[in-house]
Each structure stands twice: as C-alpha cells, then as structure tokens.
C-alpha positions in Angstrom: 4.2 -20.2 15.1 4.9 -23.9 15.7 6.9 -24.3 12.5 10.2 -22.7 11.6 8.6 -20.0 9.5 6.1 -17.3 10.3 4.1 -18.4 7.3 3.2 -21.5 9.3 0.9 -19.5 11.6 -2.5 -20.9 11.2 -4.3 -20.2 14.4 -6.6 -17.2 14.5 -5.7 -16.5 18.1 -1.9 -16.4 17.6 -2.4 -13.8 14.8 -4.8 -11.9 17.0 -2.4 -11.6 19.8 0.5 -10.7 17.6 -1.6 -8.0 15.9 -2.8 -6.7 19.2 0.8 -6.3 20.4 1.8 -4.8 17.1 -0.9 -2.1 17.3 0.9 -0.7 20.4 4.4 0.2 19.2 5.4 1.5 22.6 4.5 -1.7 24.4 1.4 -3.3 25.9 0.7 -5.3 29.0 -0.7 -8.8 28.9 -3.8 -7.7 30.8 -4.5 -5.1 28.0 -3.9 -7.8 25.4 -6.6 -9.9 27.1 -9.0 -7.0 27.2 -8.5 -6.1 23.5 -8.4 -9.6 22.1 -11.2 -11.0 24.3 -9.2 -14.2 24.7 -8.6 -15.9 28.0 -5.7 -14.9 30.2 -4.3 -18.4 29.9 -4.5 -18.4 26.1 -2.7 -15.0 25.9 0.0 -16.1 28.3 0.7 -19.2 26.4 0.8 -17.4 23.0 2.9 -14.6 24.4 5.5 -17.1 25.6 5.7 -18.7 22.1 6.1 -15.2 20.5 8.9 -14.4 22.9 10.6 -17.7 22.3 10.3 -17.2 18.5 11.9 -13.7 18.8 8.8 -12.0 17.4 8.1 -10.2 20.7 10.3 -8.8 23.3 9.9 -7.3 26.8 9.8 -3.5 26.7 10.1 -2.5 30.3 7.4 -2.1 32.9 4.5 0.2 33.6 2.9 1.0 36.9 -0.9 1.5 36.8 -2.5 1.5 40.2 -1.6 -0.7 43.2 0.2 -4.0 42.7 3.3 -5.0 41.0 4.3 -3.2 37.7 3.1 -4.7 34.4 5.7 -6.1 32.0 5.2 -4.6 28.6 5.4 -6.5 25.3 6.2 -5.1 21.9 6.8 -6.6 18.5 10.4 -7.0 17.3 9.8 -5.2 14.1 12.7 -6.5 12.1 12.3 -10.1 13.2 10.3 -10.8 10.0 10.5 -8.9 6.7 8.3 -8.6 3.7 9.2 -7.6 0.2 7.1 -5.1 -1.8 7.3 -4.9 -5.6 5.4 -2.1 -7.4 5.2 -2.6 -11.2 4.5 1.0 -12.2 4.6 2.3 -15.8 7.3 4.9 -14.7 9.5 2.5 -12.8 9.8 -0.7 -10.8 10.1 -0.1 -7.0 11.4 -2.8 -4.7 11.4 -2.4 -0.9 12.0 -4.6 2.1 9.8 -3.7 5.0 9.7 -4.7 8.6 6.6 -5.8 10.5 5.5 -2.2 10.8 5.8 -1.9 7.0 8.7 0.6 7.4 11.2 0.3 4.6 14.6 -1.0 5.8 16.0 -1.2 2.2 14.8 0.0 -1.1 15.8 0.4 -4.7 14.3 1.7 -8.0 14.7 -0.1 -11.3 14.0 1.0 -14.8 10.4 0.8 -16.0 8.8 -2.5 -17.2 9.7 -3.4 -20.7 8.0 -5.7 -23.2 10.1 -8.6 -21.8 8.5 -9.6 -18.5 10.8 -12.6 -18.0 13.9 -10.3 -18.1 12.2 -7.7 -15.9 11.4 -10.3 -13.3 15.0 -11.5 -13.3 16.0 -7.9 -12.6 13.5 -7.8 -9.7 14.8 -11.1 -8.4 18.4 -9.7 -8.6 17.4 -6.6 -6.7 15.7 -8.6 -4.0 18.8 -10.8 -3.6 21.0 -7.8 -3.3 18.8 -6.0 -0.8 18.5 -9.1 1.3 22.2 -9.6 1.4 22.7 -6.0 2.5 20.4 -6.7 5.5 21.6 -10.2 6.3 18.1 -11.4 5.7 17.3 -15.0 5.0 14.5 -17.0 3.4 13.7 -20.5 2.1 16.2 -21.9 -0.3 14.6 -23.2 -3.5 14.8 -26.9 -3.8 15.8 -27.5 -0.2 12.3 -27.5 1.3 11.8 -25.9 4.7 15.1 -24.1 5.4 16.6 -23.9 8.9 16.5 -20.2 9.6 17.6 -18.0 12.4 14.9 -16.3 14.4 16.0 -12.9 13.2 15.3 -11.1 9.9 13.4 -13.8 8.1 11.9 -13.0 4.7 8.3 -13.9 4.7 7.5 -13.4 1.1 6.6 -10.9 -1.6 3.7 -8.6 -2.2 3.2 -7.4 -5.8 1.2 -4.3 -6.7 0.3 -3.5 -10.3 -2.3 -1.6 -12.3 -5.5 -3.4 -13.1 -6.7 -5.5 -14.9 -5.4 -8.5 -13.1 -6.6 -11.7 -11.6 -5.5 -11.5 -8.0 -6.6 -15.1 -7.1 -4.7 -16.6 -10.0 -1.8 -14.2 -9.6 -1.9 -13.1 -13.3 -1.6 -9.7 -14.8 -4.3 -9.7 -17.5 -4.1 -6.4 -19.4 -2.4 -3.7 -17.2 -2.6 -0.3 -18.8 0.6 1.5 -19.9 2.7 -1.7 -19.5 2.9 -3.2 -22.9 4.0 -6.9 -23.2 2.6 -7.8 -19.8 -0.7 -9.3 -21.0 -1.6 -12.6 -19.3 1.7 -12.8 -17.3 1.5 -15.3 -14.3 3.6 -12.8 -12.3 3.1 -14.5 -8.9 4.3 -18.0 -10.1 7.1 -16.5 -12.1 8.5 -14.3 -9.3 8.1 -17.1 -6.8 10.0 -19.4 -9.1 13.1 -17.1 -9.4 13.2 -16.1 -5.8 12.0 -19.2 -3.9 9.6 -17.0 -1.9 5.8 -17.1 -1.8 4.1 -14.1 -3.4 0.7 -12.4 -3.6 -0.8 -9.9 -6.1 -3.2 -7.0 -5.9 -4.1 -3.7 -7.5 -1.8 -0.8 -6.7 -4.8 1.1 -5.3 -5.7 -1.7 -2.9 -2.1 -2.0 -1.9 -1.7 1.7 -1.2 -4.7 1.7 1.1 -3.6 -1.5 2.8 -0.3 0.2 3.5 -2.0 3.2 5.1 -4.1 1.0 7.4 -1.2 -1.3 8.3 1.5 1.4 9.0 -0.7 3.8 10.9 -3.0 1.4 12.8 -6.0 3.4 11.4 -9.3 2.9 13.2 -11.0 -0.2 11.8 -14.4 1.3 12.6 -13.8 4.0 10.0 -14.8 3.9 6.3 -11.7 5.2 4.4 -11.7 6.4 0.8 -8.3 6.4 -0.9 -7.5 8.2 -4.2 -4.4 6.9 -6.0 -2.8 9.5 -8.3 -0.4 7.9 -10.7 -0.4 7.7 -14.5 -4.2 7.5 -14.0 -6.4 8.0 -11.0 -8.0 5.1 -9.2 -9.7 4.6 -5.9 -10.0 2.1 -3.0 -12.3 2.0 0.0 -12.1 0.1 3.3 -14.5 -0.7 6.1 -13.9 -2.7 9.2 -10.2 -2.5 8.5 -10.6 -4.5 5.3 -10.2 -3.2 1.7 -13.2 -3.8 -0.5 -11.9 -5.5 -3.7 -15.1 -6.4 -5.5 -16.0 -9.7 -7.2 -13.0 -9.6 -9.5 -10.6 -7.2 -7.8 -11.7 -4.4 -10.2 -13.5 -2.2 -7.6 -12.3 1.4 -7.7 -11.7 1.7 -11.5 -13.0 5.3 -11.9 -11.3 6.5 -15.0 -14.7 6.7 -16.8 -16.5 8.2 -13.9 -18.5 11.2 -15.3 -17.7 14.3 -13.2 -20.4 16.5 -14.7 -18.4 18.3 -17.3 -19.5 18.6 -20.9 -16.5 20.1 -22.6 -14.7 16.9 -23.6 -15.9 13.6 -25.1 -14.2 10.4 -24.0 -13.3 7.5 -26.3 -16.1 5.6 -24.5 -18.6 8.0 -26.0 -19.6 9.9 -22.8 -18.8 13.4 -21.8 -16.6 14.5 -18.9 -15.0 11.2 -17.9 -12.5 11.8 -15.0 -9.5 10.5 -16.9 -9.8 13.2 -19.5 -8.8 15.7 -16.8 -6.6 13.7 -14.4 -4.4 11.3 -16.4 -0.7 12.2 -16.1 -0.3 12.6 -19.8 -3.0 15.3 -19.8 -1.0 17.4 -17.3 2.3 16.8 -19.3 0.6 17.8 -22.6 -0.8 21.0 -21.0 2.6 21.8 -19.5 4.3 21.5 -22.8 1.6 23.6 -24.5 2.1 26.3 -21.8 5.8 26.3 -22.5 6.9 24.9 -19.1 10.6 24.2 -19.4 11.4 20.5 -19.7 13.6 18.3 -21.9 11.9 17.2 -25.1 12.5 13.5 -24.2 11.9 13.6 -20.5 9.6 10.9 -19.1 6.3 11.5 -17.4 7.7 11.5 -13.8 10.4 14.0 -14.6 7.9 16.1 -16.5 5.6 16.3 -13.6 8.4 17.3 -11.3 9.4 20.0 -13.8 5.8 21.2 -13.7 5.8 21.2 -9.9 9.1 23.0 -9.8 7.7 25.7 -12.1 4.7 26.1 -9.9 6.9 26.4 -6.8 8.9 29.1 -8.6 5.8 31.1 -9.1 4.6 30.1 -12.6 0.9 31.0 -12.8 0.5 28.7 -15.8 2.0 25.7 -13.9 -0.2 26.4 -10.9 -3.3 26.7 -13.1 -2.5 23.3 -14.7 -2.1 21.6 -11.4 -5.1 23.4 -10.0 -7.3 22.2 -12.9 -6.2 18.6 -12.3 -7.0 18.9 -8.6 -10.3 20.5 -9.2 -11.4 17.5 -11.4 -10.0 15.2 -8.8 -12.0 17.0 -6.1 -15.2 16.7 -8.2 -14.6 12.9 -8.5 -14.0 12.6 -4.8 -17.3 14.4 -4.0 -19.2 11.8 -6.1 -17.3 8.9 -4.4 -17.9 10.4 -0.9 -21.6 10.5 -1.7 -21.5 6.8 -2.5 -19.2 5.5 0.2 -19.8 8.0 3.1 -16.2 7.9 4.4 -15.0 9.4 7.6 -11.5 9.8 6.2 -10.2 10.5 2.7 -6.6 10.0 1.8 -4.9 11.1 -1.4 -1.7 9.5 -2.4 0.1 7.6 -5.2 3.5 8.1 -6.9 2.7 11.4 -8.7 0.8 13.0 -5.9 3.9 14.2 -3.9 4.8 16.4 -6.9 1.3 17.9 -7.2 0.4 18.1 -3.5 1.6 21.6 -2.6 -0.9 23.2 -5.1 -3.3 20.3 -5.5 -4.3 19.6 -1.9 -5.6 23.1 -1.3 -7.7 23.0 -4.4 -9.2 19.6 -3.5 -9.9 21.0 -0.1 -11.7 24.0 -1.6 -13.9 21.8 -3.8 -14.7 19.6 -0.8 -15.3 22.5 1.5 -19.0 22.1 2.1 -18.7 18.3 2.5 -15.9 18.6 5.0 -17.8 21.1 7.0 -21.1 19.2 7.0 -19.6 15.7 7.8 -16.5 16.7 9.9 -14.7 14.3 7.6 -10.9 14.2 7.4 -9.0 14.9 4.2 -5.3 14.3 4.1 -2.4 13.4 1.9 -0.7 10.0 2.2 2.2 9.8 4.6 4.0 7.1 2.6 5.4 9.3 -0.2 6.1 8.1 -3.7 7.0 4.5 -2.6 3.4 4.0 -1.5 2.9 1.3 -4.1 5.8 -0.8 -3.0 5.2 -0.3 0.8 1.6 -1.1 0.2 2.6 -4.3 -1.6 4.7 -5.4 1.3 1.8 -4.6 3.6 -0.4 -6.9 1.4 1.8 -9.8 2.2 2.1 -8.9 5.9 -1.7 -8.7 6.1 -2.2 -11.9 4.3 0.2 -13.8 6.6 -0.2 -12.1 9.9 -3.6 -10.5 10.2 -6.3 -12.6 11.9 -9.3 -13.6 9.7 -12.8 -12.2 10.0 -14.2 -15.4 11.5 -14.7 -16.1 15.2 -11.7 -17.1 17.3 -11.2 -20.8 17.9 -11.9 -22.2 21.3 -9.5 -21.2 24.1 
C-alpha cells in the first residue's frame, strides 16, 4: 500500500484488513474488522486510513447498534483496482476486465487459438488495450518503470486460465489438449512482454473455482468440489478457502476416471473412463447421429447450443443425449464426493449453461441418496460461460490481494 501500485502490498495485515472489508459489500464498521481480523484496534485504524487515502476504501454511511455514537461503515471501492482475465479455451479466447469483486466491467470474445501463439497473444494484447481505453483504466507503461498513476481504475495485472497440462510456476503451457501449436509456450512471459503487465497462469478448473470463492465470499470452512464442463470435464476442490492444486498443478484431471461402466474401452486400455461419455465431441457426434438439426460445419459450441435448443423444443432424442451425459457426470461426481467429502458441489464451465436445463436435474437424480444423507448442496455456477475468464481475473486478485496462510505479523 505504501508504493504507487496495489501490487506493492506486502504486509499480511494490510491484505487481511482489505479482504475483511471486501467480504462485506454493504459496509462494515472498524470494530467488526477488528473482531474478524483479530488485529489490534490501532493496527486496523492505521491500515484503514491508508486504504481510504489510496482510494481503495470509502465511507459507506453509518450504522447504529446499541448505545453510543453511530459506527462509520467502510466498504471497498470495487473499481479502484482492476484485473484482467484471459481464458484460452479451444472454442474461443475470452478476455474480461473485472473489478475487485471479480465482476466484469468490460469483456470481449476472440476467435479460437490458432497454431500461431505469437499472433494470438498479439490479438489478446490488442483486446486488452481496447477494453482498457474504453474504461479509462491505466497500468504500468513498458520501459518507463513504475508509472505515476491515478488512484482510480488501476490495472493490477493479468490472470490466464488454460487447459492442462501446464507449468503454473514457470508460466508455461506444456501440452494443452485441443489447442494445437501451443506446446511449451511461455505464455506468462510472452503476454507480460506485449502488455507491460504482470501475469499469472493456472488451470481453467482451478480458475473457475477461485472465481466462485472470490465472487461469492463462500465459507472458507467448507470443502467445495467443482466440476468444470467444457470440451472435456475436469474437477477442482478447495478447503480452507484455498484451491488444492497438487504437486504439479495437475490435480483434478479426471478424464480417465473409471465410472463403473463396461460398454466402452478407452484408448488407455481401461473400460468406462469418464471422458468416453462426457467429452463435448461425444455429445456432438451423438446429436449428428440422431439427426439433430445443425450446420455441417458448425463448431462445437454452436453444435451444443443447437442440441440444447432441440431439447428445449421437445426433442426426446436431444433430451436423452444430454441426460446420458449428465448421468455419467453424476456417476463421476459420486466417486469424487466419496473421496473429498464436500459440503458443496458446483457444476460450471463454458458448455454447462447449454446443458444445464436438462442436465442438472439428471445429476441431482444420480446424487439423490448422497444429497439426502449428507445434506450437501448441489448447484450450478452463477458465473455463466465466462467463468474461465472471470476465474482467471480472480486468480490474479487472489494472488495480489489475499492474505497468506501464515500468521499475521506483529501489531
């Protein structure tokens, strides 16, 4: 907070106070910040003054609670800092700019990744520049060191979400499925070089779950299982408010999870791998075989929307195809629920909105006994088909603004 950029925040306590205020969108009094953060009243007062001076926090009226003078409420100025989210999806590249609540304030969708990553990243950089201009947002200027910025609408940096495999620590896409030509691409360094902004990389499943936690202030005490439905199906799980990434960011790769069916043999040699029933191309092939109306050259996303439209119009064949997908998804979720013991299960991803109307009811049917026995919550994502990009922005916000897991420094 002491530098001219939010990315200079280093003190645990400053981040803790900011996050405590952010978790109360309608405003929170300093006394409550003290109680929740367990910091001293003096420390909270000093940090709050700095946040107010930096334009990150504003006064939000007063609240009367018992005798004594009213309490002044504080709330985060959501658009004081902005983060960019980029989702490299096989069907398209989504770019969003989000405020501190991870609410999109500008967005655009670009054509899918090609076999020329350099050109694709130039397209992304151009989209970021155009969206930033439309908002009057500013960021560091490449080659000029620490820029002198206004206190309003600063760009913090870029979160990038992509399919695995990837090396999140090195910022390199290693061998992402369905994106030919992107093998061993140092996407973080490359995008930072053309935008002048810091960047971070993670799997799209992890990004999506991070977005759910960040935007909805989900209870950190809960274990949350997230199912990401895109070209394939992946999973992510969080506990203590943190997403579990595994030793090499590959946790949650469940395409070869056997779901107990013996009617199909996978290329890996086993029977009944989940991907045989839930990959998007499986649904599209079944739709074409069933004669669902769609253009011969239509892409996967449009084909799934055509399938969903047919189901909404009463096509029993379309409903059966989506139902079969959801049944396999539900069987996979049952296995994962037994492993992770979640209190909340969220289904999302870019293709789930098209499948949800039929699919969620079928998943709920498969999970019926588990839901009744555990009183667990099953829901669909609230972030829509931009979940990957919103989650990517949330990744950067979490990295820069969330307090670490260590103990607070002395106060």
